[in-house]
N, C-alpha and C positions, 0 to 999 in steps of 0.2 A: 262866647266870643266868636267873632267871625272866622278867625283863623282855625278854630277847632271844630267848626260846623262841618257836618257831613256833606259830601258833594251832592249836588242836585243834578238829576238826569233830565236833559231837555229833549223834546221831540222834534227838533229841527237840527240841520247841519250848521256847523260853524262857518264863518266866511271863508271863501276860497283862499284868501290870503294866509290863513292859519292852517288850512287843511292840506293843500296840494303844492306847497312850495317845495321844490327839490332840494336835496341835501348837497353839501359841498363835495362830498365824496362820491365815488363810483358806487358805494353801497347805499341802499335806501334805508331810511329809518324803519325799524321793525315795530314801532308802536306809535300811537298818537296821544298827545296829552289830553287828559280829560278836562272838562270845563270847570273853571274855578267856582266855588260856592258863592263868592262875593259878586259874580257877574250875573245880573238878573236878565230874565228874558227880554225885558223892555230895552235895556241898554244895548244888548247885542243886536236885537232886531232893528232898533233905530239907527244904529251905526251902519248896519248892513244895507239898509235901504237908502240912506242919504249919502254915504261916503264911497261905497264900493261900486265899481263898474265891472260886473261879471264878464261882460263881453270882452273888454280890453284885457282882463287878467287871463282869460282862457286863450287868448290869441298870442300870448307872449312866446317869443322864441328863446331858445336856450343857447348861450354862448359858452365858449370854453373857459374864459377867464374874466373876472370882474376887473373893471378899470381901476387904475390907481390914481389918486390925486385928481379926481374930477375928469376922468376920461383918458388919461395918459396910458400908454402901454405898460403892462406889468413886466417886470424884469424876468429874463429867461430863467433865472434861478428860482422863481416862484413855482410851487407845485401846481399841477393842473387841477382845475376845479370847475364844475358845472354850476353856473348861477344864472338866474334870469336877469335881464337888463332892467334898468330903471325907465320904464315907458310911461308911467303915470305920474302926473304932477301931484296927485292926491296922496301919494305914498307918505310924504313927510307929515301931512295932516293926520293920516292914520296913525303914524308913529306918535304924534303928539297926543292922540286920544287914548291910546292903549299902552304905549311903551313906558310911559311914566308909571302907569299902574303896575306893570310887570316888574319894573325896576324896583318899585317900593316893596313888592312881594319877595324880592331877593334878600330882604333884611334879615338879620340874625334873630329877630324877635318873632318870626313867622314859623309856621309848622314846616318840617322838612319836606312833606309831600307838596305843599303849596310852593315852596321854593323850587322844587324839582319841576313842577308844571310851569312855573314862570320862566325858568332858564331854558326849558325846551321850547316854549313859545317864542322867546327872544332869539334863540338859535335859528328857528325856522324863519322868523321875520328878517333876520340879518342876511338871509340868502337872497333877498330881493334886490340886492345891489348896493352900490356905494351910498345912495341916498338913505336907504334904510339903516345902514351902518352909521351914517352921520346922525340920524335921529336917535339912535341908541347912545352914541357918544356925547350927546348933549348933556347927559346926566353924569357928572364927574364921579360919583360913587359907584357907578355900574361896574366899572372895570375891577375895582378892588373886591366888590361883592362876588363877581364871577370867579375871580381867582381864588377867593375863599372857599367856593363850592368845590374846588378840586380836592379838598380834604374830605369830602363827603364819602360815606361808606356805600352809597348807592352808585352802582355802575352807570345807570342811566343819567344820573345827575352829573357825574364826572364826564361822561361822554358829551352831554349837552354843553357843559361849561367849557370843555376843551374845544368843542365845535364852534362855539361863539367866539372864543379867542382866536380860533383859526380864521374865521370870517373877518374879524377886526384887523388881524395882522396882515390880511391881504392888501390893505390900503397902506401905502408907504408912510403917510403922515402919522399913522397910529402905531407903527412898529416900535418906535422908541418909547411911547407911553406904555405899551404892553410890557416891554422889557423892564422899564423902570418900576412898574407895579409889582415886580417880583414873580412874573409868570415863569421865567426860566427855572428859578429855584423850586417853585411849587410843582412844576411839571417833572422836574428831576425827582422830587420826593414821591410824586404819584407813580412814576414808572419804576420806582424801587419796590413798590408793593408786589406781593406775590398774587398769583391767580387773577391778574387783570384780564378783562375781556379784550379781544382783538379790536373792537370798536373804540374803546377808550385809548388803547395804544395808538391806533391810527390817527385819531383826532389830535392827540397830544403831540405826537411826533410831527404831524403836518403843520401844527402851529410853529414848532421849531424850524420846520422847513421854510416857512414864510419869513420868520425872523432872521434866519441865517442868510437871507438875501441881502441883508444890510451888513456891510463890511465891518462896522464897529461892533456889531453884535456877534459876529462869527468868533472873534477872539474870546468873548465872554462865554459862549457856549462850549468852545473847545477847552477852555481852562477849568470848566466845572466838572462835576462828577458824571456828566452826561455821556462822555465818549464810551466808557465800558458798556453802558446801557444800549447805546446805538449799535455798537458792534455785536452785542448779544442779540439784538433784534434782527440782525441779518440772518440768524438761524431760526427765526420764528416760522411757525407753520402757515401763518396767514400771509398771503402774497402782498396785500395792501401794506402791512406793517413793514415788510422787507423793502418795498418800494419807497416808503416814506423815510426809513432809516438810511437807505442808499442816497436819497435826495439830499438829506441833511449833510451827510459826509461829503458828497460831491460839492455842496456849497462851501463847506468848511475848507476844502482843499483849494478853493479859489484864492485864499489868502496864504501867501507863502509863509507867513509867520506861524501858521498852524501845521506846517508840513512835518516838522520834527515831532510834535505831539501826536499827530495821527500815526506816524510810522512806529513810534515807540509803543503806541497802544495796540499795534498789530493789525492795522486796517488793511494792509496790502494783501496778505494771504486770504483774508475774508472776502475782499472784493474780487480778487483775481479768479476765484473759483466760479463766479457767475459768468465768466467769459470762456470757460472751458466747454468744449463741444459735448462732453458727457454729463453736464450739469444742466438741469432744467431751470428755466427762469423766464420771467416776462420780458418784453422788450424794454419796458421802463427801467427795471432794475439793471438790465444789461447796459442800457445807455448811461445811467447814473454811475454805475461801477466804472465804466470806461472813461467817463468824464473825470472822475476822481483820480484814477490811476494815471491818466494822461497829464493831469496837473502835477501830480507827484513826480512824474517822469521827467519833468523839466529840470530837476536836480539830477546831476550825474550819478550820485551814489544811490539815490532812490530808484533811478531807472534800472540800475543793476539788480536791485531787489525785485522789481517788477519782472524783469526778464528771467530771474531765477525761479519765479513762480510759473514759468511756462508760457509767457506771453512775449511777443516781439512787436515793437513799434514799427509800423509800416506807413509810409507816406501815402496820402490820398492825392492822386494825380488826375482824377476824373475818368469816367468810363470811356470818353472819346479817345483818350491817349492809347488805349489798348487796341484800337482798330488797326494800328500799324503792325501788330504782332502777326507774324507769319510762321507758324510752326513748321519745323523741318519734317518732311515726310520721308521716312526711311523704308527701304524694302525689308530691312531686318531691324528690329528694335534694339535700343541701347539704353544703358542706365543714364541718369541725368548727368553724371560726371563725365560722360563720353565713352565709358567702357562698353565695348560691344560684347554682346552675349554670344557665346560659341554656338555654332550651328551643330545640332545633333544629327541632322539628316541633310543630305545633298539634294534630295528630291523635294521640290516645293509642293506645298499643299495645293490642291486644285482650286480651292476657294479661299485660300489664305487663312484657313482655320488654325494651322499650327502657329502662325505668327500672332493671331488674335488671342489665342489661349496660352501664349507662352508664359504669361505671368502666373498662371495657375499651376503649371508643371514644367519647370525649366528643363530638367533632363531626368533620365531614369535613375540617377544616383540620389535623387531627392535632396539635393544640396539646399539648405536653408540660407536665405540671405540675412545679413546683419540687420538689426533694427533700424539703424540709420539709413541704410539703402532702401529698406521697405518704405520708410517714411518719405524718403526723397521721391520714390516712384509714385506713391499715392498723392503726395502734395503736388508734384508736377502735373499729374493727370487732372486733378481737381481744378487747379488754377488755370491750366490751358483750356479746359472745357468751358469754364466761366468766361474766359476771354473770347473764345471763339463764338459763343452764343450771345455775347454782349450783355451778360448778366453780372459782370464783375463791378463792384463798387456801387451797384444800384441802390443798396440799402443805406449808403452814406451820402448820397447826393443832396437830399433835403437838409440833412443835418449840417453838411459842410456849408451850404449856402446861407444858413441862418446864423451859425456861430463862427464861421470862418475857420473851422478846425482843419488842420493840415495833416493830422496823423490819426491812425486807428490802431487798435491792438488786436492781434490775431494769435492763435495758438502757434506753438513752435513749428509744427509741420506745415501749416498753411502760410505762416508768416515768412519762413525761409523760402518756400517755393514762390511766393508772391514777389519777394525782393529779387530773386533770380530772374523771374519773368520780366520784371521792369527793366532789368539790365539789357534785355534783348529788344527793347523798343527803340524808336527813332527819336523820341523826345529827350533832348539833352538835359532839360531841367528835371525830368523824372528820373533819368539815370543818375544825376547828381544826388538827388534826395535818397535814392535807393542805396548808392554807395556809402553815403553818410550813415544811413540806418544800419547797414551791414557792419560798419566799423563800430558803431555803438553796441550792436548785439553780440559781438565777439568777446564775451566776458569770461568764458571758460573753455576748456578743451572740448566739451560736448558740443557747444554751439559751433566751434570752428570745424569740427568734423562734419556736422550737419550741413554747413555751407559747402564744404568740400564735396560731399556726396551729392549735393543738389546741383553741382556744376558751376558754382559761382566763380571758382578760380579761373577757369578758361575764359569766361566772359570778361572778368576784371583785367586779365592780362591783355586781352585784345583791345580793351579801352585805353591802355597806356599810350597808344598812338593817336588818341583823339586830339583834334586841333583846339578843343575847348580847354583852356588852362584850368578852370575850376573843376571840370570833370576829371582831368588827369590828377589833380591834387586829391580829390575825394577818393578816386580809385586807388591811388598810392596809399592813402591812409587806411583804406579797407584791407589792402594786401599786407600792410605792416601789422595790423592787428591779427590777421589770419596767420602770418608767418611765425607767430609765437609758438605755434604747434610745430614740432619737428616733422610730423607726417605731412601737414599742409605745406610746410616750407619746401619739402622735396617735390611736391606737386607743382608749386610755383616755379621751381627751377626747371622741372620737366616740361612745363608749358612754354619755355623759352623766354622767361621774364628778364634774365640777366642782361641780354642785349638791349632791351627797351629801357631798363632801369639805368644802365650806364649812359645811354644816349641822353636821357633826361638829366643825368648828373652832370654831363658836359655842358649843359646850357647854363651860362653864367647869369642869366636873368631870373632863374628860379628863386623862389622865396626861401627863407631860412627853414620854415616848416617843411616845405617840399623837399629840400635837401636832407633834412634830418630823417624824414620818413623813408626816403630812398636809401640812405645809408643804413638805416635800421634793417631793411630787407636784405641788402647786399651783405651786411655784416653777419646776418643769421645764415644766409645761404653759403657764404664763403668763410665760415667760422673755422679757424685753424684747429680748435679743440675737438672738432668732430672727425678729424682725420679724413678729410675729404678725399685725399689722394687714394687711400685704400678703398674708400667706398666706390670710387669710379670703376674699380675692377671687380666689384662684387655683383655686377649685374644690375638689374633695374632697381631703382631706389624704392619703388613702391611694390616690388615683387613680393609675392607671398606663396608659400607652398601649401597653405591651407585655404579651404574655402573654394570660391568660384574659379574654375579653370579658365573661363573666358576673361575674367578680370586679370588673371596672371598674364595671359597672353597680351592683353591690351597694355598693361603696365610695362611689360617688357619692351613693347614697341615704343612707348613714350619715355622710358627711363633713360638715365645717363649711364653709358657703359663704355669701358675700355678707352683706348687712345682717341677715339673719335670725340668723346666728351671732353677729354683733356685738351685736345686741339681747339675745340670750340671755346673753352674757357680761356685758353691762351690768346685766341684771336681777339676776344672782346675785352679781356681784363688787362693783358700785357700790351697795353696801348700807351704810348708816351703821353697822349692827351689826358687819358684817365689818371695816370700816375701824377702828372703835373697838377691835375685838379685835386687829387687827394693830398698832395703836399701843400697845396695852397690852403686847403681846409685846416691842416695842422698849424699853419702860420697865423691864421686870422679868425678862427671860428670859436665857438663856445667849447667848454671842456667836454660836453656830451658829444658833439660832432667830432672833436679831436679823437676821442676814444674810439669811435666807430671807424674813422678814417685809418687810424693806426692798425685796427684789426684787419681791415681789408688789405692794407699794405703788407702785413705779416703773412697773409694768405698768398700774396703774390710772390713773396720770398720763398714760400714752401714749394710752389709749383715751378719756380724758376730760381734754383739755388745760385746760378751764375750771376744773377742780379745785373744783367747787362742793361736792362731798362732803367734801373735805379741809379746807375752811374751817370746817367745823363741829366739828372735833376738834383737840386740842392736840398736833399732830405735832411741834412744836418741843421739847416736853419729852421725847418719844421719841428724837429725834435727839441731844439733850443727854445722855441716859443712855448712848447708844451711844458717843459721843465721849469719855466719861469712864470708860473701862474700868478695872477694879480692877487688872488686871495692869500697866497703865502707871503707876499710882500707886506700885506696889511697886518700880519700877525705882530709885527714890531710896533704898529701904531696903536693908538688908544681905541679900544673896542667898546667903550662904554656906550657910544651912540649907535652901535650896530644892533640890528635885530638878531637875537641869539639863534632863533630857529632858522632864519635865512642864512646866517653865517655857517651854521653846522651843515646845512644842505650844500652850500657852495664848497666847503672843504671836502665833503664827501664826493662831489662830482669832480673836483680837481684831483683828488686822490685816484679815482678810477681812470681818469685820462692819463695821469702820470704812470700808473701801473701798466696800462696798455702800451704807452710809449717806451717804458723801460723794457717790456717784453719784446717789442719790436727792435730796440737797440741791441738787446742781447742776441737776437737772431742775426742782426746785421754784422755783429762782431765776428761771426763765423767766416766771413769773407775777408780774405787777405787784402783785396783791393780797397775795401772800405776801411779796414784797420789802418792801412798805410796813410790814408788821407784825413782821418778823423782827428780832431783835437782832443785827445783822451784826457788831458789835464783839465781842460775846461769842463767837460762833461762830468769828470770825477768830482770836481768842486760843486757843481750843481746838484748832483745826486747826494753828496754828503750833507748838504744843507737840507735837502728834502727829507733825508733819513731822520734828521733831528727835528723836523717840523711836527705839526699836530695832525697830519693826515691820518686817517684810520690805519690801524695796525695791519689789516689784511691787504692794504694797498702798498705796504712797504716790502712785501715778499720779493716782487720782481725788482724793486729798487735795490735791495740788498744783493740779489743775485747778479744784477748788472754791475754793481760796484765791485763785487769780487772779481768778475770777469775783466773789468777795466783794469783793476789792480794787477791782475796776472799778466797783462800785456807788457809790463816793464820788468818782468822777471820774478822768480820766487823770492819770498821774504819770510823771515821767521814769523810764525803765527801770532805770537803774543805781542811782538813789537810793531807789527804792521798796523798803522793807524786806521786803515780802512777796515780791516778785520775787527779791530777793537771797537770801532763805531758801529759796525754791523751787529756785533755781539751786544753792545749796550742798548742800542735803539731798536733792534729788530728781534734778535734771538731771545734775550732775557724777557722783554714784554710778552713775546709769543708764548714762552714756556710758563710764565706766571698766569697768563690767560687760560692756558690749558689746565693748570692746577686749580684755578678758581671755578671754571665753568664746565669742564668735561665730566660726562657721566660714566666714562669708562675707567675702572680702577687701573687697568694696564696703561692707559694713556697718562693718567696722573703719575703713576710710578715712573714711567719713562721720563716725564718732564722733570720730576724732582731729582732723579739721578743725574740727568743732563745739567740741570741748574747747579747741582752740587759740584759737578766736574768743572764747570766754568769758574765758579768761585774758588775752588781749591787750586786752580792753575794760576791764580794770582792776577787775574785781569784787573787792571786799574779801574777803580770806581765801580766794580761789579757789585760789591755788597751794598753800596749806597743806591745803586740802580734797583737792586732787588727790594730793598727796604721801602723805596719810594713807590713801588708798585703795589704795596699793601698786601704782601704775601704771608705775613706773620700769622694771622688768624687761620687761614687755610692750612698752613703747615702744622700748627698745633692740632688741628682736627685730624690730619693725616697721621700724626704720631699716635693718636688715641685709637684710630680705626684702620690704618693701613697695614700693608704687609711688612715683613721684617726688613726687606731692603728699603722700602719706602720710609719706615720709621728711622732707620739708620741715616739715610740721606737727609731727612728732614731735621733730625737733631744736629747733624753736621752743619747744615745751612744756618740754623738758629745760633749755633755756637759762634760761627763767623760773624753773624750780625750782632751778637752780644759783645763783641770786641769794641763796638762803638756804644758808649754809655747813653747816647741819645735814643737808642733803640730799646733800652731797658723798660721804660714805661709801657710801650706797646707789647713787648714780650710778656710782661707780667699781666697786663690787662687781658691778654688772650687766654689766660688760665693755664699757662705753661707749667707752673710750679707743681700743682697737684698731679698733673699727668706724668711729669718726670719722677715724682716721688713714688708713684705706683710702679713705674718701671724699675726703680732701684729696689724697692721692697720685694718685688716679685723676682728680682735678679734675672731679668730678661737679658738676652744677648747684648742689648745696647745699654746695659745699666751703667757701665763705666763712662760712656759718652754722656749719658744723662746726668751722672754725678758731676762731671767736669762743668757741664752747662749750669747746674744749680750753684756751683761755687762761684761762677762769674756774675751771677745775678744778685742784686741787693736783697737777699731774703734773710 
């Protein structure tokens, strides 16, 4: 049989078409296919003489990518590939002469060696360009036979089959055919094998790289078992395999529907490490990793995950924008945050060597700087050097022009320094982007401290006076995210931000978002809970007795201290225009803004107990508006058409606003002037209704305290008969105690709550037992009887005894397993056995 005949060795070379065609990959083929036994000397020589033009073949140029669909440009998502162009019209005829023969030799009835030689020849031929690929695709069965060869045990056969599929999938019109023929599934099975050669992996994954350029096929690849394989290939020793896997993942990330699948598969940590400075990698894998992570970063949550891996999204503003940067030349160096380094010698160096070498040896005490300060110094030095020599962003210029990208990813140290550097430029558009990136990057305390040490706070505060509204809004958003840190919040205050923030707050034209962010910062700086008055007299807010002496000196000069700081606060905060603005916010804003405005007003009361400024404004109407939240009025309406999640959020925000307003009203009641003019009956009615509402329990604390204080204004009343005290007990005290019994991990807290609850019930408060039963406390009480201390057991049995007086509670008491627990107490004659016996007698046992 021909198929089993031994190969014949010829004394001439094969046509150049089959010998010297370059491969798709950067790697050259390490072997050449032998001549088939069924090709005679006459056939090849005749074809060589009559069909081939050696001169034209030898003069072919090599292009980077094959054209798609008859010469159109290939999608940017297609992997790079070196292929010769279609320069000869005779190529299709060559295909007609031999391609059909090679395709027939792919049949399952031929010898595996012949099939291998045929697929290698077709692979080489396909590298001639789109016309050669069209000639191959004229035979419908070729694709299925090629995919079948992926199951071969021969590595060379699998490599050639995957290489041919890679060439075919380069043409857009054939991508769908390749996918429908089952190539994705077969490649998945192939890559699941052990001990595959790098060449087979590369050709197979590059085929997927081509297919993933089609949006419809991305979902199919991402939902298959391919993702774990691709992520594993990122750790492969062969750089070509890494690049191909990164390219496929970058293409998959182009479809937002794949983002969740990619993130759950753990792609972010794997790709992020290629962008770290201490990890080696080619430019291609870095580019593909960056493309994938930037696509994932478009989602706010996934952007946080990217930043947590040590990368910061930084805007690309163009190298020309950095020409306006003019570094400050100091006679003595300072840290990026403005802290001046203490001079250890009054005699200057003759050649400035002491200043130059200051970073190597700061002083004789060998004081080591914190890591954040070291990173800030190194990052500033590197970025300023790149800006001054004009080398910054040079590596991104071509990429940006081609794909229109506006962001890049830099490691923390470089990214933070780059963003702070952009804040110092004159380009307002660049400053706007940098401020937005800073706000996005402040995801945790570590990032906020890094920006503080890099000097971002000073530049952001200075930009609050910008005439560009968009810049001021972005800067305010950045400061709001930074102010979450108490340390950074103190620096913002020390930089003089309060005056500028209040001036912006006075502007009636600012947007709701601008007002909210501004109030956020002010509420954190002027937080009454931080006991700001005492902090003013404690010296510098950033002062530290440990570490850098120079930093301590600088912080002392910048910190708020003594009466000077108090007078400064009074000057800018105790302004009738500011107070009127805050009261106006109480009247007409959202619950979130109302809560922050109430917090700032409370701070004003703390620093000015006389409340002379408050007497000139109608603060009662503001409090009245807060206490009459729309969401509480809707409780009586039909809630079936409401979104449950949205409704719960609205109730939570309303509760926080009401709690802040109640705390403010409680402080206001300390003033006799305010007590004399307030309508206490009206506010008592409002607060009593709020106490009975469904706002969260933790928001009712100050409501209850304010109610008690309002009730005391009309004189003392018996505790049990006072309706206000009774309602506070039913709707605040009892639910709070039951919550402690259910959720507290402290036995002492549980014991105190049970004893207090027993005291309330034993005093005969009306409806107390019903309120306790409705809170679902029976099961926790039975558990405490079995596990608690003696006093806890006694109080728990007493509460259950009072609950058992109502027969409606009997099923719940029995279902909680009370009877066996009580019987053990009686049989063991514990101190509480008589109480347990009385309770058993009341139950239907």
